[in-house]
All heavy atoms as TSV, in Angstrom:
chain	resi	resn	atom	element	x	y	z
A	1	MET	N	N	123.475	107.689	106.975
A	1	MET	CA	C	123.792	107.957	108.365
A	1	MET	C	C	123.120	106.934	109.319
A	1	MET	O	O	123.736	106.442	110.143
A	1	MET	CB	C	123.271	109.398	108.650
A	1	MET	CG	C	123.583	109.867	110.099
A	1	MET	SD	S	125.308	109.893	110.445
A	1	MET	CE	C	125.389	111.143	111.577
A	2	ALA	N	N	121.932	106.551	108.987
A	2	ALA	CA	C	121.205	105.537	109.777
A	2	ALA	C	C	121.913	104.236	109.684
A	2	ALA	O	O	122.052	103.488	110.772
A	2	ALA	CB	C	119.779	105.375	109.347
A	3	HIS	N	N	122.536	103.918	108.604
A	3	HIS	CA	C	123.265	102.601	108.352
A	3	HIS	C	C	124.436	102.635	109.309
A	3	HIS	O	O	124.652	101.634	109.987
A	3	HIS	CB	C	123.627	102.468	106.957
A	3	HIS	CG	C	124.321	101.218	106.689
A	3	HIS	ND1	N	123.691	100.041	106.561
A	3	HIS	CD2	C	125.743	100.923	106.596
A	3	HIS	CE1	C	124.556	99.030	106.383
A	3	HIS	NE2	N	125.791	99.599	106.363
A	4	GLN	N	N	125.232	103.733	109.362
A	4	GLN	CA	C	126.328	103.753	110.214
A	4	GLN	C	C	125.949	103.703	111.651
A	4	GLN	O	O	126.692	103.098	112.477
A	4	GLN	CB	C	127.141	104.999	109.934
A	4	GLN	CG	C	128.510	104.988	110.705
A	4	GLN	CD	C	129.389	103.807	110.344
A	4	GLN	OE1	O	129.634	103.546	109.135
A	4	GLN	NE2	N	129.922	103.039	111.410
A	5	ALA	N	N	124.883	104.378	111.996
A	5	ALA	CA	C	124.452	104.334	113.413
A	5	ALA	C	C	124.055	102.912	113.804
A	5	ALA	O	O	124.388	102.452	114.915
A	5	ALA	CB	C	123.265	105.278	113.612
A	6	ALA	N	N	123.454	102.199	112.946
A	6	ALA	CA	C	123.060	100.798	113.177
A	6	ALA	C	C	124.339	99.951	113.308
A	6	ALA	O	O	124.365	99.062	114.238
A	6	ALA	CB	C	122.141	100.245	112.072
A	7	LEU	N	N	125.320	100.110	112.468
A	7	LEU	CA	C	126.582	99.424	112.601
A	7	LEU	C	C	127.279	99.704	113.877
A	7	LEU	O	O	127.891	98.757	114.474
A	7	LEU	CB	C	127.403	99.639	111.299
A	7	LEU	CG	C	126.896	99.192	110.013
A	7	LEU	CD1	C	127.930	99.496	108.833
A	7	LEU	CD2	C	126.596	97.681	110.046
A	8	ASP	N	N	127.226	100.959	114.311
A	8	ASP	CA	C	127.942	101.365	115.516
A	8	ASP	C	C	127.245	100.664	116.698
A	8	ASP	O	O	127.826	100.106	117.595
A	8	ASP	CB	C	127.930	102.874	115.738
A	8	ASP	CG	C	128.821	103.573	114.784
A	8	ASP	OD1	O	129.717	102.862	114.125
A	8	ASP	OD2	O	128.625	104.794	114.559
A	9	LEU	N	N	125.967	100.620	116.706
A	9	LEU	CA	C	125.131	99.977	117.825
A	9	LEU	C	C	125.351	98.484	117.866
A	9	LEU	O	O	125.445	97.912	118.827
A	9	LEU	CB	C	123.671	100.307	117.574
A	9	LEU	CG	C	122.747	99.979	118.824
A	9	LEU	CD1	C	123.216	100.600	120.073
A	9	LEU	CD2	C	121.344	100.502	118.484
A	10	MET	N	N	125.488	97.892	116.529
A	10	MET	CA	C	125.737	96.476	116.578
A	10	MET	C	C	127.155	96.203	117.118
A	10	MET	O	O	127.387	95.212	117.810
A	10	MET	CB	C	125.649	96.020	115.122
A	10	MET	CG	C	125.853	94.460	114.995
A	10	MET	SD	S	125.278	93.601	113.473
A	10	MET	CE	C	125.801	94.782	112.229
A	11	GLN	N	N	128.111	97.054	116.833
A	11	GLN	CA	C	129.473	96.902	117.338
A	11	GLN	C	C	129.521	97.014	118.951
A	11	GLN	O	O	130.057	96.276	119.603
A	11	GLN	CB	C	130.483	97.926	116.756
A	11	GLN	CG	C	131.817	97.823	117.314
A	11	GLN	CD	C	132.529	96.545	116.944
A	11	GLN	OE1	O	132.294	95.894	115.811
A	11	GLN	NE2	N	133.310	95.964	117.802
A	12	SER	N	N	128.643	97.866	119.338
A	12	SER	CA	C	128.555	98.110	120.744
A	12	SER	C	C	127.881	96.878	121.447
A	12	SER	O	O	128.371	96.400	122.455
A	12	SER	CB	C	127.711	99.303	121.091
A	12	SER	OG	O	127.503	99.481	122.522
A	13	ALA	N	N	126.942	96.287	120.759
A	13	ALA	CA	C	126.276	95.064	121.400
A	13	ALA	C	C	127.261	93.892	121.360
A	13	ALA	O	O	127.320	93.156	122.278
A	13	ALA	CB	C	125.088	94.718	120.565
A	14	TRP	N	N	128.138	93.791	120.273
A	14	TRP	CA	C	129.178	92.714	120.247
A	14	TRP	C	C	130.080	92.837	121.410
A	14	TRP	O	O	130.475	91.951	122.045
A	14	TRP	CB	C	129.855	92.834	118.930
A	14	TRP	CG	C	131.112	91.948	118.823
A	14	TRP	CD1	C	132.358	92.361	118.838
A	14	TRP	CD2	C	131.148	90.485	118.986
A	14	TRP	NE1	N	133.244	91.329	118.890
A	14	TRP	CE2	C	132.549	90.182	118.989
A	14	TRP	CE3	C	130.233	89.533	119.133
A	14	TRP	CZ2	C	132.998	88.865	119.143
A	14	TRP	CZ3	C	130.662	88.204	119.344
A	14	TRP	CH2	C	132.021	87.891	119.221
A	15	ALA	N	N	130.548	94.168	121.621
A	15	ALA	CA	C	131.468	94.392	122.777
A	15	ALA	C	C	130.864	94.070	124.064
A	15	ALA	O	O	131.542	93.478	125.021
A	15	ALA	CB	C	131.953	95.879	122.749
A	16	THR	N	N	129.559	94.381	124.207
A	16	THR	CA	C	128.775	94.125	125.465
A	16	THR	C	C	128.777	92.597	125.673
A	16	THR	O	O	129.037	92.019	126.757
A	16	THR	CB	C	127.380	94.724	125.417
A	16	THR	OG1	O	127.540	96.138	125.409
A	16	THR	CG2	C	126.580	94.302	126.624
A	17	ARG	N	N	128.473	91.904	124.675
A	17	ARG	CA	C	128.494	90.344	124.736
A	17	ARG	C	C	129.787	89.864	125.148
A	17	ARG	O	O	129.841	88.971	125.984
A	17	ARG	CB	C	127.978	89.806	123.382
A	17	ARG	CG	C	127.822	88.265	123.534
A	17	ARG	CD	C	127.367	87.599	122.193
A	17	ARG	NE	N	127.356	86.170	122.374
A	17	ARG	CZ	C	128.083	85.316	121.827
A	17	ARG	NH1	N	128.998	85.664	120.964
A	17	ARG	NH2	N	127.964	83.969	122.114
A	18	ARG	N	N	130.827	90.303	124.411
A	18	ARG	CA	C	132.166	89.874	124.821
A	18	ARG	C	C	132.504	90.085	126.242
A	18	ARG	O	O	133.066	89.273	126.948
A	18	ARG	CB	C	133.174	90.496	123.741
A	18	ARG	CG	C	134.586	89.939	123.949
A	18	ARG	CD	C	135.480	90.567	123.025
A	18	ARG	NE	N	135.523	92.041	123.280
A	18	ARG	CZ	C	135.231	93.049	122.366
A	18	ARG	NH1	N	134.909	92.693	121.092
A	18	ARG	NH2	N	135.305	94.249	122.745
A	19	ASP	N	N	132.269	91.432	126.638
A	19	ASP	CA	C	132.651	91.732	128.043
A	19	ASP	C	C	131.749	91.023	129.071
A	19	ASP	O	O	132.233	90.878	130.217
A	19	ASP	CB	C	132.507	93.240	128.155
A	19	ASP	CG	C	133.379	94.080	127.318
A	19	ASP	OD1	O	134.422	93.450	126.847
A	19	ASP	OD2	O	133.183	95.256	127.219
A	20	SER	N	N	130.589	90.579	128.749
A	20	SER	CA	C	129.575	89.951	129.635
A	20	SER	C	C	130.201	88.565	130.148
A	20	SER	O	O	129.822	88.080	131.153
A	20	SER	CB	C	128.300	89.776	129.101
A	20	SER	OG	O	128.256	88.789	128.111
A	21	LEU	N	N	131.107	88.123	129.298
A	21	LEU	CA	C	131.632	86.708	129.710
A	21	LEU	C	C	132.417	86.767	130.947
A	21	LEU	O	O	132.547	85.716	131.573
A	21	LEU	CB	C	132.576	86.227	128.480
A	21	LEU	CG	C	131.838	85.980	127.162
A	21	LEU	CD1	C	132.890	85.699	126.098
A	21	LEU	CD2	C	130.868	84.915	127.283
A	22	GLU	N	N	132.951	87.896	131.339
A	22	GLU	CA	C	133.685	88.090	132.593
A	22	GLU	C	C	132.893	88.629	133.768
A	22	GLU	O	O	133.353	88.802	134.773
A	22	GLU	CB	C	134.941	88.906	132.336
A	22	GLU	CG	C	135.859	88.264	131.395
A	22	GLU	CD	C	137.073	89.057	131.046
A	22	GLU	OE1	O	137.401	89.945	131.807
A	22	GLU	OE2	O	137.791	88.795	130.027
A	23	ALA	N	N	131.535	88.858	133.542
A	23	ALA	CA	C	130.706	89.551	134.525
A	23	ALA	C	C	130.075	88.531	135.451
A	23	ALA	O	O	130.026	87.328	135.112
A	23	ALA	CB	C	129.679	90.397	133.780
A	24	THR	N	N	129.609	89.014	136.499
A	24	THR	CA	C	128.733	88.150	137.427
A	24	THR	C	C	127.439	87.762	136.752
A	24	THR	O	O	127.091	88.465	135.805
A	24	THR	CB	C	128.494	88.870	138.726
A	24	THR	OG1	O	127.641	90.039	138.403
A	24	THR	CG2	C	129.697	89.290	139.449
A	25	VAL	N	N	126.840	86.813	137.255
A	25	VAL	CA	C	125.665	86.293	136.563
A	25	VAL	C	C	124.532	87.399	136.464
A	25	VAL	O	O	124.046	87.618	135.303
A	25	VAL	CB	C	125.036	85.000	137.206
A	25	VAL	CG1	C	123.743	84.639	136.667
A	25	VAL	CG2	C	126.068	83.910	137.100
A	26	PRO	N	N	124.246	88.179	137.535
A	26	PRO	CA	C	123.134	89.120	137.345
A	26	PRO	C	C	123.634	90.296	136.383
A	26	PRO	O	O	122.892	90.757	135.549
A	26	PRO	CB	C	123.017	89.741	138.742
A	26	PRO	CG	C	123.557	88.635	139.730
A	26	PRO	CD	C	124.662	87.980	138.925
A	27	ASP	N	N	124.848	90.666	136.443
A	27	ASP	CA	C	125.393	91.712	135.567
A	27	ASP	C	C	125.328	91.227	134.117
A	27	ASP	O	O	125.125	91.959	133.204
A	27	ASP	CB	C	126.742	92.082	136.023
A	27	ASP	CG	C	126.804	92.950	137.286
A	27	ASP	OD1	O	125.724	93.438	137.690
A	27	ASP	OD2	O	127.932	93.050	137.881
A	28	ARG	N	N	125.786	89.938	133.951
A	28	ARG	CA	C	125.813	89.292	132.635
A	28	ARG	C	C	124.456	89.331	131.937
A	28	ARG	O	O	124.255	89.736	130.872
A	28	ARG	CB	C	126.367	87.928	132.744
A	28	ARG	CG	C	126.345	87.152	131.420
A	28	ARG	CD	C	127.016	85.749	131.610
A	28	ARG	NE	N	126.815	84.918	130.486
A	28	ARG	CZ	C	127.485	84.871	129.332
A	28	ARG	NH1	N	128.433	85.731	129.146
A	28	ARG	NH2	N	127.152	84.023	128.415
A	29	ARG	N	N	123.378	88.971	132.812
A	29	ARG	CA	C	122.074	88.870	132.265
A	29	ARG	C	C	121.489	90.276	131.905
A	29	ARG	O	O	120.896	90.400	130.839
A	29	ARG	CB	C	121.177	88.223	133.366
A	29	ARG	CG	C	119.658	88.184	132.871
A	29	ARG	CD	C	118.878	87.259	133.729
A	29	ARG	NE	N	119.092	85.841	133.385
A	29	ARG	CZ	C	118.750	85.203	132.317
A	29	ARG	NH1	N	118.092	85.796	131.451
A	29	ARG	NH2	N	119.019	83.905	132.175
A	30	ALA	N	N	121.832	91.243	132.745
A	30	ALA	CA	C	121.428	92.629	132.440
A	30	ALA	C	C	122.110	93.164	131.179
A	30	ALA	O	O	121.494	93.728	130.260
A	30	ALA	CB	C	121.762	93.580	133.571
A	31	ALA	N	N	123.473	92.862	131.013
A	31	ALA	CA	C	124.183	93.257	129.823
A	31	ALA	C	C	123.623	92.677	128.532
A	31	ALA	O	O	123.448	93.238	127.545
A	31	ALA	CB	C	125.669	93.072	130.051
A	32	LEU	N	N	123.307	91.343	128.651
A	32	LEU	CA	C	122.891	90.658	127.514
A	32	LEU	C	C	121.460	91.059	127.090
A	32	LEU	O	O	121.099	91.109	125.913
A	32	LEU	CB	C	122.972	89.096	127.716
A	32	LEU	CG	C	124.403	88.509	127.778
A	32	LEU	CD1	C	124.324	87.085	128.334
A	32	LEU	CD2	C	125.045	88.592	126.480
A	33	THR	N	N	120.655	91.338	128.072
A	33	THR	CA	C	119.331	91.780	127.860
A	33	THR	C	C	119.330	93.132	127.191
A	33	THR	O	O	118.607	93.436	126.104
A	33	THR	CB	C	118.496	91.842	129.166
A	33	THR	OG1	O	118.451	90.545	129.797
A	33	THR	CG2	C	117.078	92.458	128.891
A	34	ALA	N	N	120.301	94.051	127.585
A	34	ALA	CA	C	120.331	95.353	126.869
A	34	ALA	C	C	120.941	95.102	125.421
A	34	ALA	O	O	120.420	95.760	124.511
A	34	ALA	CB	C	121.276	96.183	127.684
A	35	ALA	N	N	121.863	94.257	125.260
A	35	ALA	CA	C	122.426	93.954	123.984
A	35	ALA	C	C	121.320	93.370	123.036
A	35	ALA	O	O	121.189	93.765	121.809
A	35	ALA	CB	C	123.592	92.934	124.077
A	36	ARG	N	N	120.462	92.491	123.560
A	36	ARG	CA	C	119.331	91.972	122.745
A	36	ARG	C	C	118.403	93.065	122.336
A	36	ARG	O	O	118.059	93.009	121.225
A	36	ARG	CB	C	118.535	90.916	123.569
A	36	ARG	CG	C	117.384	90.360	122.823
A	36	ARG	CD	C	116.594	89.319	123.594
A	36	ARG	NE	N	116.076	89.908	124.830
A	36	ARG	CZ	C	115.748	89.331	125.950
A	36	ARG	NH1	N	115.775	87.988	125.914
A	36	ARG	NH2	N	115.280	89.914	126.949
A	37	GLU	N	N	118.061	93.974	123.200
A	37	GLU	CA	C	117.219	94.988	122.848
A	37	GLU	C	C	117.891	95.903	121.738
A	37	GLU	O	O	117.211	96.309	120.733
A	37	GLU	CB	C	116.797	95.932	124.105
A	37	GLU	CG	C	116.003	95.177	125.036
A	37	GLU	CD	C	115.862	95.879	126.325
A	37	GLU	OE1	O	116.276	97.076	126.556
A	37	GLU	OE2	O	115.231	95.235	127.330
A	38	ASP	N	N	119.183	96.256	121.938
A	38	ASP	CA	C	119.807	97.036	120.917
A	38	ASP	C	C	119.856	96.248	119.515
A	38	ASP	O	O	119.619	96.852	118.551
A	38	ASP	CB	C	121.305	97.300	121.252
A	38	ASP	CG	C	121.376	98.316	122.449
A	38	ASP	OD1	O	120.331	99.017	122.695
A	38	ASP	OD2	O	122.370	98.486	123.046
A	39	LEU	N	N	120.131	95.032	119.562
A	39	LEU	CA	C	120.161	94.255	118.358
A	39	LEU	C	C	118.851	94.096	117.690
A	39	LEU	O	O	118.753	94.058	116.461
A	39	LEU	CB	C	120.814	92.829	118.574
A	39	LEU	CG	C	122.278	92.901	118.940
A	39	LEU	CD1	C	122.765	91.634	119.445
A	39	LEU	CD2	C	123.146	93.242	117.682
A	40	THR	N	N	117.726	94.122	118.409
A	40	THR	CA	C	116.439	94.136	117.779
A	40	THR	C	C	116.210	95.488	117.061
A	40	THR	O	O	115.703	95.396	115.988
A	40	THR	CB	C	115.330	93.985	118.984
A	40	THR	OG1	O	115.626	92.658	119.569
A	40	THR	CG2	C	113.952	93.943	118.400
A	41	LYS	N	N	116.577	96.516	117.688
A	41	LYS	CA	C	116.540	97.832	117.061
A	41	LYS	C	C	117.369	97.890	115.727
A	41	LYS	O	O	116.995	98.323	114.692
A	41	LYS	CB	C	116.952	98.905	117.978
A	41	LYS	CG	C	116.056	99.244	119.120
A	41	LYS	CD	C	116.635	100.192	120.012
A	41	LYS	CE	C	115.904	100.270	121.364
A	41	LYS	NZ	N	116.620	101.093	122.332
A	42	VAL	N	N	118.556	97.374	115.890
A	42	VAL	CA	C	119.544	97.326	114.763
A	42	VAL	C	C	118.945	96.539	113.595
A	42	VAL	O	O	118.941	97.088	112.422
A	42	VAL	CB	C	120.976	96.763	115.238
A	42	VAL	CG1	C	121.794	96.465	113.959
A	42	VAL	CG2	C	121.682	97.747	116.093
A	43	ALA	N	N	118.486	95.347	113.938
A	43	ALA	CA	C	117.925	94.430	112.874
A	43	ALA	C	C	116.766	95.260	112.138
A	43	ALA	O	O	116.732	95.084	110.868
A	43	ALA	CB	C	117.538	93.102	113.417
A	44	ALA	N	N	115.916	95.789	112.862
A	44	ALA	CA	C	114.793	96.506	112.270
A	44	ALA	C	C	115.277	97.675	111.405
A	44	ALA	O	O	114.777	97.791	110.186
A	44	ALA	CB	C	113.914	97.031	113.357
A	45	MET	N	N	116.306	98.378	111.803
A	45	MET	CA	C	116.770	99.465	111.020
A	45	MET	C	C	117.394	98.942	109.787
A	45	MET	O	O	117.193	99.516	108.672
A	45	MET	CB	C	117.827	100.264	111.810
A	45	MET	CG	C	117.390	101.004	112.958
A	45	MET	SD	S	118.647	101.638	114.164
A	45	MET	CE	C	119.576	102.689	113.116
A	46	LEU	N	N	118.244	97.937	109.834
A	46	LEU	CA	C	118.906	97.448	108.690
A	46	LEU	C	C	117.907	96.703	107.706
A	46	LEU	O	O	118.044	96.837	106.473
A	46	LEU	CB	C	120.013	96.410	109.066
A	46	LEU	CG	C	121.174	97.145	109.872
A	46	LEU	CD1	C	122.056	96.118	110.513
A	46	LEU	CD2	C	121.925	98.150	108.927
A	47	ARG	N	N	116.921	95.989	108.277
A	47	ARG	CA	C	115.872	95.424	107.406
A	47	ARG	C	C	115.091	96.508	106.594
A	47	ARG	O	O	114.910	96.334	105.376
A	47	ARG	CB	C	114.937	94.593	108.321
A	47	ARG	CG	C	113.795	93.984	107.496
A	47	ARG	CD	C	112.625	93.505	108.329
A	47	ARG	NE	N	111.994	94.659	108.949
A	47	ARG	CZ	C	111.751	94.728	110.306
A	47	ARG	NH1	N	111.978	93.672	111.091
A	47	ARG	NH2	N	111.132	95.782	110.760
A	48	ASP	N	N	114.770	97.541	107.298
A	48	ASP	CA	C	113.935	98.556	106.674
A	48	ASP	C	C	114.636	99.314	105.618
A	48	ASP	O	O	114.176	99.779	104.616
A	48	ASP	CB	C	113.462	99.573	107.688
A	48	ASP	CG	C	112.412	99.057	108.604
A	48	ASP	OD1	O	111.832	97.957	108.337
A	48	ASP	OD2	O	112.135	99.646	109.607
A	49	GLU	N	N	116.026	99.384	105.698
A	49	GLU	CA	C	116.866	100.072	104.668
A	49	GLU	C	C	117.267	99.101	103.561
A	49	GLU	O	O	117.901	99.463	102.594
A	49	GLU	CB	C	117.976	100.767	105.210
A	49	GLU	CG	C	119.180	100.013	105.741
A	49	GLU	CD	C	120.337	100.776	106.116
A	49	GLU	OE1	O	120.078	101.869	106.631
A	49	GLU	OE2	O	121.494	100.281	105.993
A	50	GLY	N	N	116.979	97.853	103.716
A	50	GLY	CA	C	117.334	96.852	102.723
A	50	GLY	C	C	118.668	96.361	102.645
A	50	GLY	O	O	119.242	95.851	101.686
A	51	SER	N	N	119.468	96.506	103.793
A	51	SER	CA	C	120.827	96.052	103.892
A	51	SER	C	C	120.840	94.598	104.360
A	51	SER	O	O	120.991	94.259	105.432
A	51	SER	CB	C	121.514	96.981	104.891
A	51	SER	OG	O	122.938	96.580	104.996
A	52	ALA	N	N	120.748	93.671	103.311
A	52	ALA	CA	C	120.590	92.175	103.689
A	52	ALA	C	C	121.641	91.680	104.462
A	52	ALA	O	O	121.488	90.913	105.392
A	52	ALA	CB	C	120.354	91.456	102.373
A	53	VAL	N	N	122.969	91.975	104.064
A	53	VAL	CA	C	124.155	91.366	104.585
A	53	VAL	C	C	124.216	91.834	106.144
A	53	VAL	O	O	124.361	91.034	107.050
A	53	VAL	CB	C	125.370	91.582	103.962
A	53	VAL	CG1	C	126.609	91.117	104.685
A	53	VAL	CG2	C	125.375	90.946	102.536
A	54	SER	N	N	124.034	93.099	106.328
A	54	SER	CA	C	124.215	93.627	107.714
A	54	SER	C	C	123.018	93.220	108.537
A	54	SER	O	O	123.159	92.866	109.733
A	54	SER	CB	C	124.246	95.239	107.734
A	54	SER	OG	O	125.456	95.569	107.022
A	55	TYR	N	N	121.800	93.147	107.998
A	55	TYR	CA	C	120.638	92.534	108.665
A	55	TYR	C	C	120.896	91.127	109.164
A	55	TYR	O	O	120.631	90.840	110.262
A	55	TYR	CB	C	119.455	92.716	107.677
A	55	TYR	CG	C	118.214	92.059	108.287
A	55	TYR	CD1	C	117.629	92.493	109.464
A	55	TYR	CD2	C	117.644	91.069	107.552
A	55	TYR	CE1	C	116.383	91.861	109.882
A	55	TYR	CE2	C	116.313	90.408	107.977
A	55	TYR	CZ	C	115.830	90.843	109.106
A	55	TYR	OH	O	114.710	90.316	109.613
A	56	ALA	N	N	121.487	90.360	108.241
A	56	ALA	CA	C	121.819	88.905	108.623
A	56	ALA	C	C	122.737	88.911	109.721
A	56	ALA	O	O	122.694	88.093	110.591
A	56	ALA	CB	C	122.368	88.273	107.370
A	57	HIS	N	N	123.745	89.793	109.674
A	57	HIS	CA	C	124.717	89.898	110.809
A	57	HIS	C	C	124.033	90.123	112.124
A	57	HIS	O	O	124.468	89.573	113.214
A	57	HIS	CB	C	125.857	90.846	110.569
A	57	HIS	CG	C	126.823	90.453	109.432
A	57	HIS	ND1	N	128.059	90.167	109.714
A	57	HIS	CD2	C	126.650	90.194	108.192
A	57	HIS	CE1	C	128.737	89.851	108.639
A	57	HIS	NE2	N	127.940	89.804	107.622
A	58	ALA	N	N	123.181	91.174	112.044
A	58	ALA	CA	C	122.448	91.474	113.275
A	58	ALA	C	C	121.670	90.360	113.853
A	58	ALA	O	O	121.587	90.088	115.093
A	58	ALA	CB	C	121.676	92.724	113.039
A	59	LEU	N	N	120.986	89.637	112.948
A	59	LEU	CA	C	120.119	88.517	113.381
A	59	LEU	C	C	121.041	87.445	113.947
A	59	LEU	O	O	120.729	86.772	114.941
A	59	LEU	CB	C	119.280	87.931	112.164
A	59	LEU	CG	C	118.185	88.901	111.795
A	59	LEU	CD1	C	117.506	88.121	110.531
A	59	LEU	CD2	C	117.174	89.181	112.897
A	60	HIS	N	N	122.180	87.142	113.366
A	60	HIS	CA	C	123.122	86.199	113.803
A	60	HIS	C	C	123.648	86.487	115.186
A	60	HIS	O	O	123.608	85.634	116.097
A	60	HIS	CB	C	124.253	86.016	112.800
A	60	HIS	CG	C	125.234	84.964	113.153
A	60	HIS	ND1	N	125.138	83.742	112.715
A	60	HIS	CD2	C	126.447	85.112	113.813
A	60	HIS	CE1	C	126.203	83.072	113.181
A	60	HIS	NE2	N	126.945	83.799	113.858
A	61	LEU	N	N	124.069	87.725	115.353
A	61	LEU	CA	C	124.495	88.124	116.678
A	61	LEU	C	C	123.392	87.996	117.747
A	61	LEU	O	O	123.618	87.533	118.872
A	61	LEU	CB	C	125.049	89.520	116.597
A	61	LEU	CG	C	125.737	90.068	117.970
A	61	LEU	CD1	C	126.722	89.070	118.559
A	61	LEU	CD2	C	126.350	91.462	117.675
A	62	ARG	N	N	122.203	88.472	117.372
A	62	ARG	CA	C	121.108	88.471	118.389
A	62	ARG	C	C	120.757	86.903	118.736
A	62	ARG	O	O	120.506	86.634	119.886
A	62	ARG	CB	C	119.706	89.092	117.752
A	62	ARG	CG	C	118.757	89.262	118.875
A	62	ARG	CD	C	117.600	89.942	118.368
A	62	ARG	NE	N	116.852	89.105	117.523
A	62	ARG	CZ	C	115.819	89.431	116.809
A	62	ARG	NH1	N	115.350	90.653	116.856
A	62	ARG	NH2	N	115.242	88.556	115.993
A	63	ALA	N	N	120.910	86.057	117.767
A	63	ALA	CA	C	120.652	84.622	118.081
A	63	ALA	C	C	121.699	84.111	119.098
A	63	ALA	O	O	121.315	83.387	119.996
A	63	ALA	CB	C	120.793	83.799	116.730
A	64	HIS	N	N	122.945	84.529	118.970
A	64	HIS	CA	C	123.864	84.133	120.013
A	64	HIS	C	C	123.572	84.745	121.363
A	64	HIS	O	O	123.738	84.081	122.402
A	64	HIS	CB	C	125.272	84.519	119.535
A	64	HIS	CG	C	125.826	83.636	118.523
A	64	HIS	ND1	N	126.467	82.444	118.843
A	64	HIS	CD2	C	125.911	83.691	117.131
A	64	HIS	CE1	C	126.926	81.872	117.783
A	64	HIS	NE2	N	126.532	82.534	116.749
A	65	VAL	N	N	123.156	86.021	121.384
A	65	VAL	CA	C	122.768	86.676	122.653
A	65	VAL	C	C	121.540	85.830	123.286
A	65	VAL	O	O	121.630	85.563	124.489
A	65	VAL	CB	C	122.518	88.077	122.401
A	65	VAL	CG1	C	121.845	88.745	123.691
A	65	VAL	CG2	C	123.752	88.878	122.150
A	66	GLU	N	N	120.618	85.473	122.442
A	66	GLU	CA	C	119.471	84.691	122.985
A	66	GLU	C	C	119.901	83.385	123.568
A	66	GLU	O	O	119.534	82.924	124.669
A	66	GLU	CB	C	118.472	84.408	121.832
A	66	GLU	CG	C	117.730	85.667	121.346
A	66	GLU	CD	C	116.704	86.140	122.290
A	66	GLU	OE1	O	116.456	85.621	123.387
A	66	GLU	OE2	O	116.055	87.202	121.960
A	67	MET	N	N	120.834	82.723	122.907
A	67	MET	CA	C	121.386	81.425	123.397
A	67	MET	C	C	122.154	81.686	124.687
A	67	MET	O	O	122.084	80.919	125.651
A	67	MET	CB	C	122.254	80.758	122.370
A	67	MET	CG	C	121.435	80.242	121.270
A	67	MET	SD	S	122.394	79.275	120.077
A	67	MET	CE	C	123.228	80.558	119.180
A	68	ASP	N	N	122.892	82.855	124.802
A	68	ASP	CA	C	123.620	83.157	126.037
A	68	ASP	C	C	122.675	83.316	127.135
A	68	ASP	O	O	122.950	83.018	128.295
A	68	ASP	CB	C	124.455	84.430	125.804
A	68	ASP	CG	C	125.651	84.244	124.858
A	68	ASP	OD1	O	126.033	83.088	124.618
A	68	ASP	OD2	O	126.282	85.268	124.426
A	69	LEU	N	N	121.498	83.774	126.834
A	69	LEU	CA	C	120.458	84.110	127.836
A	69	LEU	C	C	119.646	82.837	128.184
A	69	LEU	O	O	118.834	82.789	129.127
A	69	LEU	CB	C	119.511	85.226	127.416
A	69	LEU	CG	C	119.999	86.584	127.496
A	69	LEU	CD1	C	119.106	87.567	126.679
A	69	LEU	CD2	C	120.183	87.031	128.917
A	70	GLY	N	N	119.894	81.724	127.462
A	70	GLY	CA	C	119.208	80.494	127.693
A	70	GLY	C	C	117.940	80.325	127.008
A	70	GLY	O	O	117.125	79.541	127.276
A	71	HIS	N	N	117.714	81.279	125.996
A	71	HIS	CA	C	116.543	81.300	125.183
A	71	HIS	C	C	116.782	80.581	123.714
A	71	HIS	O	O	117.181	81.301	122.855
A	71	HIS	CB	C	115.956	82.659	125.036
A	71	HIS	CG	C	115.800	83.305	126.203
A	71	HIS	ND1	N	115.859	84.728	126.372
A	71	HIS	CD2	C	115.457	82.956	127.440
A	71	HIS	CE1	C	115.690	85.138	127.625
A	71	HIS	NE2	N	115.388	83.989	128.270
A	72	GLU	N	N	116.664	79.344	123.651
A	72	GLU	CA	C	116.903	78.760	122.430
A	72	GLU	C	C	115.940	78.970	121.360
A	72	GLU	O	O	116.203	79.170	120.171
A	72	GLU	CB	C	117.128	77.197	122.628
A	72	GLU	CG	C	118.379	76.760	123.383
A	72	GLU	CD	C	118.612	75.266	123.513
A	72	GLU	OE1	O	117.979	74.565	122.741
A	72	GLU	OE2	O	119.195	74.938	124.494
A	73	HIS	N	N	114.585	78.977	121.739
A	73	HIS	CA	C	113.553	79.164	120.714
A	73	HIS	C	C	113.641	80.430	119.904
A	73	HIS	O	O	113.685	80.416	118.798
A	73	HIS	CB	C	112.161	78.927	121.378
A	73	HIS	CG	C	111.080	79.157	120.373
A	73	HIS	ND1	N	110.840	78.245	119.408
A	73	HIS	CD2	C	110.244	80.202	120.260
A	73	HIS	CE1	C	109.819	78.697	118.638
A	73	HIS	NE2	N	109.399	79.930	119.120
A	74	PRO	N	N	113.820	81.597	120.622
A	74	PRO	CA	C	113.915	82.786	119.836
A	74	PRO	C	C	115.082	82.821	118.898
A	74	PRO	O	O	115.089	83.499	117.894
A	74	PRO	CB	C	114.003	83.947	120.896
A	74	PRO	CG	C	113.368	83.366	122.092
A	74	PRO	CD	C	113.784	81.896	122.031
A	75	ALA	N	N	116.213	82.179	119.220
A	75	ALA	CA	C	117.303	82.150	118.471
A	75	ALA	C	C	117.133	81.331	117.156
A	75	ALA	O	O	117.716	81.512	116.119
A	75	ALA	CB	C	118.518	81.516	119.208
A	76	LEU	N	N	116.064	80.470	117.186
A	76	LEU	CA	C	115.706	79.720	115.984
A	76	LEU	C	C	114.711	80.311	114.991
A	76	LEU	O	O	114.512	79.863	113.976
A	76	LEU	CB	C	115.222	78.223	116.433
A	76	LEU	CG	C	116.212	77.463	117.269
A	76	LEU	CD1	C	115.556	76.186	117.859
A	76	LEU	CD2	C	117.489	77.152	116.526
A	77	VAL	N	N	114.070	81.349	115.525
A	77	VAL	CA	C	113.058	82.032	114.733
A	77	VAL	C	C	113.655	83.220	114.014
A	77	VAL	O	O	114.151	84.173	114.629
A	77	VAL	CB	C	111.868	82.441	115.663
A	77	VAL	CG1	C	110.814	83.186	114.776
A	77	VAL	CG2	C	111.268	81.355	116.393
A	78	VAL	N	N	113.680	83.053	112.674
A	78	VAL	CA	C	114.323	84.182	111.902
A	78	VAL	C	C	113.429	85.488	112.051
A	78	VAL	O	O	112.237	85.440	111.906
A	78	VAL	CB	C	114.293	83.825	110.412
A	78	VAL	CG1	C	114.852	84.978	109.560
A	78	VAL	CG2	C	115.181	82.556	110.158
A	79	GLY	N	N	114.088	86.519	112.570
A	79	GLY	CA	C	113.468	87.752	112.814
A	79	GLY	C	C	112.591	87.719	114.041
A	79	GLY	O	O	111.948	88.717	114.284
A	80	GLY	N	N	112.646	86.753	114.878
A	80	GLY	CA	C	111.812	86.593	116.035
A	80	GLY	C	C	112.351	87.180	117.292
A	80	GLY	O	O	113.301	87.760	117.504
């Protein structure tokens, strides 16, 4: 059940990132910040349950969100 909840939250974060491309700058930043927080939770959940592939997907998506926010360094730190 926790795995499916994590996947659902990751899907929601992906949709938020995609939709943010059409938002105003302040709204985009707020949406991406929320997506980053969700992906941090998702990554922790998936890491703790040992789901390596889904964990990697969550980290990958979070890295893109970090770059969208202009934060290159956190995107380069695995699990950071």
